[in-house]
C-alpha positions in Angstrom: 9.8 59.9 48.4 7.7 58.3 51.1 8.3 54.6 51.9 4.7 54.0 51.0 5.3 55.5 47.5 8.3 53.3 47.1 6.2 50.2 47.9 3.7 51.3 45.2 6.3 52.1 42.5 8.7 49.2 42.8 6.1 46.6 41.5 5.4 48.9 38.5 9.1 49.1 37.5 9.5 45.3 38.0 6.4 44.6 35.9 7.7 46.9 33.2 11.1 45.3 33.1 9.7 41.8 33.3 7.4 42.6 30.4 10.2 43.8 28.3 12.3 40.8 29.1 9.5 38.4 28.3 8.7 40.2 25.1 12.3 40.3 23.9 12.8 36.6 24.7 9.5 35.6 23.0 8.2 33.9 26.2 4.9 35.6 26.0 4.2 33.6 22.9 4.7 30.2 24.6 1.0 29.5 25.3 0.3 29.8 21.6 3.0 27.2 20.6 0.6 24.7 19.2 -1.3 27.2 17.1 2.0 28.8 16.1 3.0 25.7 14.3 0.0 26.2 12.0 1.6 29.5 10.9 -0.6 32.2 9.5 -0.4 31.9 5.8 1.4 28.5 5.9 -0.2 25.8 3.8 1.1 22.3 4.6 1.3 19.7 1.8 0.1 16.1 2.3 1.2 13.7 -0.5 -1.0 10.7 -1.1 -0.2 7.5 -3.1 -3.4 6.1 -4.4 -4.5 3.5 -7.0 -5.9 4.7 -10.3 -8.3 1.7 -10.6 -9.8 2.5 -7.3 -10.0 6.3 -7.7 -13.6 6.3 -9.1 -14.8 3.5 -6.8 -17.6 4.9 -4.6 -16.6 2.8 -1.6 -13.0 4.0 -1.9 -14.2 7.6 -2.1 -16.2 7.1 1.1 -13.0 5.9 2.9 -11.0 8.9 1.7 -13.8 11.1 3.0 -13.4 9.4 6.4 -9.7 10.5 6.3 -10.7 14.0 5.3 -13.2 14.1 8.2 -10.4 13.0 10.6 -8.2 15.8 9.3 -11.0 18.4 9.7 -11.6 17.2 13.3 -8.0 18.4 14.0 -8.5 21.7 12.2 -6.9 20.7 8.9 -9.0 21.7 5.9 -8.0 21.0 2.3 -7.7 24.2 0.3 -7.1 26.3 3.5 -4.2 25.3 5.7 -3.4 22.0 3.8 -3.2 20.9 0.2 -3.6 17.3 -0.8 -1.2 16.3 -3.5 -2.5 13.0 -5.0 -0.7 10.8 -7.3 -2.2 7.6 -8.8 -0.5 4.4 -9.8 -1.8 1.8 -12.3 -1.4 -1.3 -10.2 1.4 -2.3 -7.7 4.0 -2.3 -10.4 3.5 1.4 -10.7 4.0 2.2 -7.0 7.8 2.7 -7.1 7.7 5.4 -9.8 4.8 7.2 -8.2 6.4 7.0 -4.8 9.6 8.5 -6.2 7.6 11.3 -7.8 5.9 12.2 -4.5 9.3 12.2 -2.8 10.7 14.7 -5.2 7.8 17.1 -4.5 8.9 17.2 -0.8 5.5 17.3 0.9 5.4 17.7 4.7 4.0 14.1 5.0 3.0 11.3 2.7 0.1 8.9 3.3 -1.3 5.8 1.6 -4.1 3.4 2.2 -2.8 0.8 -0.2 -1.0 -1.4 2.4 2.5 -2.9 2.4 3.5 -2.8 -1.3 2.9 1.0 -1.4 4.5 1.6 1.9 7.6 -0.4 0.8 7.8 1.7 -2.3 7.6 4.9 -0.3 10.2 3.7 2.2 12.6 3.1 -0.7 11.8 6.5 -2.2 12.5 8.5 1.0 14.1 8.0 4.4 13.4 11.6 5.6 9.8 12.6 4.7 7.3 11.3 7.3 5.1 8.4 6.0 1.8 7.6 7.6 0.4 4.2 6.6 -3.4 4.5 6.9 -3.7 0.7 6.4 -1.1 -2.0 7.0 -1.5 -5.8 7.5 1.7 -6.7 9.3 4.1 -3.8 9.6 6.5 -5.5 12.1 6.5 -8.9 10.4 7.3 -7.3 7.0 10.1 -5.2 8.4 8.6 -1.8 7.8 8.9 -0.7 11.4 11.1 -1.9 14.3 8.1 -2.4 16.7 4.6 -1.2 17.3 5.6 0.8 20.3 8.6 2.5 18.8 8.5 2.3 15.0 11.9 4.1 14.4 12.7 5.6 11.1 10.2 7.7 9.2 7.1 5.5 9.2 4.2 5.2 11.5 0.4 4.7 11.2 -2.3 2.1 11.6 -2.3 -1.7 11.7 -5.3 -3.9 10.7 -4.2 -6.9 12.7 -4.8 -8.9 9.4 -2.7 -12.0 10.2 -4.7 -12.6 13.5 -8.0 -12.4 11.7 -7.4 -15.1 9.1 -8.4 -17.9 11.3 -11.3 -16.0 12.8 -12.9 -15.5 9.4 -12.7 -19.2 8.6 -14.3 -19.9 12.0 -17.2 -17.6 11.2 -17.6 -19.1 7.7 -17.7 -22.6 9.2 -20.5 -21.4 11.6 -22.5 -20.2 8.7 -21.8 -23.2 6.5 -21.3 -26.2 8.9 -21.1 -28.7 6.1 -18.1 -26.9 4.5 -15.1 -29.3 4.7 -13.1 -28.1 1.6 -12.5 -24.3 1.5 -10.8 -22.4 -1.3 -8.5 -19.6 -0.2 -8.0 -16.9 -2.9 -4.9 -14.8 -1.9 -2.2 -12.6 -3.5 1.1 -14.2 -2.7 3.0 -11.1 -3.8 1.4 -9.0 -1.1 3.7 -8.7 2.0 2.0 -9.8 5.2 -0.6 -12.2 3.6 1.6 -15.2 4.2 1.1 -14.8 8.0 -2.6 -14.5 7.4 -2.6 -17.8 5.4 -0.6 -19.5 8.1 -3.2 -18.4 10.8 -6.0 -19.7 8.5 -4.2 -23.0 8.2 -3.9 -23.4 11.9 -7.6 -22.8 12.4 -8.4 -25.2 9.4 -6.6 -28.0 11.1 -8.5 -27.4 14.3 -11.9 -27.4 12.4 -10.9 -30.4 10.3 -11.2 -28.3 7.1 -9.1 -28.8 4.1 -7.8 -25.7 2.4 -7.5 -25.3 -1.3 -5.1 -22.4 -2.0 -5.8 -20.3 -5.1 -2.7 -18.2 -5.5 -2.5 -15.0 -7.6 0.1 -12.3 -8.1 -1.4 -10.0 -10.7 -4.7 -9.3 -12.6 -4.0 -11.9 -15.4 -3.5 -14.6 -12.7 -6.9 -13.7 -11.3 -8.6 -13.9 -14.6 -7.1 -17.4 -15.1 -7.9 -18.6 -11.6 -11.6 -17.6 -11.9 -12.2 -18.7 -15.5 -11.6 -22.4 -14.8 -13.9 -24.6 -12.7 -11.8 -26.4 -10.1 -11.5 -30.2 -10.5 -12.5 -30.6 -6.9 -15.1 -27.9 -6.2 -14.8 -26.3 -2.8 -17.7 -26.0 -0.4 -16.9 -22.3 0.3 -14.3 -19.7 -0.3 -12.2 -17.2 1.7 -10.8 -14.2 -0.1 -7.9 -12.2 1.4 -8.3 -8.5 0.8 -5.6 -6.4 -0.9 -5.8 -3.8 -3.7 -5.8 -6.5 -6.4 -8.7 -8.5 -5.0 -10.6 -5.4 -3.9 -10.4 -3.8 -7.4 -11.7 -7.2 -8.9 -14.2 -7.9 -6.2 -17.2 -7.9 -8.6 -15.5 -10.4 -10.9 -14.7 -12.6 -7.9 -18.3 -12.5 -6.7 -19.6 -13.4 -10.2 -17.4 -16.5 -9.9 -18.7 -17.5 -6.5 -22.3 -16.8 -7.6 -21.8 -19.0 -10.7 -20.5 -21.9 -8.6 -22.8 -21.2 -5.6 -19.9 -20.7 -3.2 -20.5 -19.1 0.2 -17.7 -16.5 0.5 -16.2 -14.4 3.3 -13.7 -11.7 3.0 -12.1 -9.0 5.1 -13.7 -5.8 3.8 -17.4 -5.0 4.0 -17.2 -3.8 0.4 -17.3 -7.5 -0.6 -20.4 -8.3 1.4 -22.1 -5.2 0.0 -21.2 -6.3 -3.5 -22.8 -9.7 -3.0 -20.5 -11.9 -1.0 -22.1 -13.9 1.8 -20.1 -12.2 4.6 -17.2 -10.0 5.6 -15.3 -9.7 8.8 -12.4 -7.5 9.6 -11.1 -4.1 10.8 -13.3 -1.1 10.2 -11.2 0.7 7.5 -13.1 4.0 7.8 -12.3 4.1 11.5 -8.6 3.4 10.8 -8.4 6.2 8.2 -10.1 8.7 10.6 -7.7 7.7 13.4 -4.7 7.8 10.9 -5.5 11.5 10.4 -4.4 11.9 14.0 -0.9 10.8 13.2 -0.8 13.3 10.3 -1.9 16.0 12.8 0.8 15.2 15.3 3.5 15.2 12.6 2.4 18.5 11.2 2.7 19.9 14.7 6.3 18.7 15.1 6.1 15.1 16.2 8.6 12.5 14.8 7.2 9.3 13.2 9.9 7.3 15.0 8.3 8.3 18.3 4.6 7.7 17.4 3.4 4.2 18.2 1.6 2.2 15.6 -2.1 2.1 16.5 -4.0 -1.1 16.0 -7.5 -1.7 14.9 -10.1 -1.6 17.8 -13.3 -1.8 15.7 -14.1 -5.0 13.9 -17.2 -5.3 11.6 -19.2 -8.4 10.7 -21.5 -7.9 7.7 -23.9 -10.5 6.5 -25.7 -10.5 3.2 -29.0 -12.3 3.7 -30.0 -11.8 0.1 -27.0 -13.9 -0.9 -27.8 -16.4 1.9 -31.3 -16.8 0.4 -29.9 -17.4 -3.1 -27.5 -20.0 -1.7 -30.2 -21.7 0.3 -28.5 -21.0 3.6 -30.0 -20.3 7.0 -27.7 -18.1 9.0 -27.6 -19.0 12.7 -29.3 -16.4 15.0 -26.1 -16.3 17.0 -24.2 -14.9 14.0 -27.0 -12.5 13.0 -27.0 -11.2 16.6 -23.3 -10.3 16.3 -23.6 -8.6 12.9 -22.8 -4.9 12.6 -24.7 -4.8 9.3 -27.3 -7.1 7.8 -28.1 -6.7 4.1 -31.7 -7.8 3.4 
């Protein structure tokens, strides 16, 4: 064989041997590793711990749709390559039993938007199944994770920065109602993380020379009692801390503030849309959409312990001018100019 022919044939033999080695070692499949994790025919299961009393709530459904949109943006579609396994609890006292049931079903990941009490229940139910908290008030302060940067364990997700917002809400309320010197604070003392929010509110109250009047509740019947009695020293305004208990009873709370003509601010825009004067806090829909990214990473092989907790970056101020008119209040233009939504 001529030298020229040798030069032509050696590469062919090398290419053939190289191809066989790569094929037998599976290396040719490497570029498809991400897609390979979404195996053809494999349907991943996402468990969800939800609240029965919020399931039919239109605002809650819109938030769940934001989570579904987030999943779809990563290629996860319910009924195709994922299945949502939803279980509903009747109040916080039902979280442990429902969390235990979800753990026995062995989903690939469990999510909840019910905050710390539900996350605590899930943490007790399983130390191995990944848990993504779509909403949390103070995950480090309540001991759910070791740190925001490196959560450790099987929990990761999103933080609302709730404690840091307590004082800011009081400050905004004071701008809208300058004459307010006595402010009631309705909050669930059984909800982990809210104590830090109250402490932050106290610090701001001292700086603003505002006297706080705590109205503490732990369950629905406490709320009924708190809102059925006119206070001996009527407050000038009210702050309501948001949690599943107050959210599910928001219309009852707003009926109370309307009856006593109390300007009220809360964390979630659902309160302002239901008739409260204002709301200011993290955009929950944005948190749920971004939380879907954690689910995506976990389904593709990431460990919760290595996924940093993401914090809220979008904060929404909603002002209800209809309520302001009923209360005879004139909202400063500076506040109106900052509002993300004005209800007229």
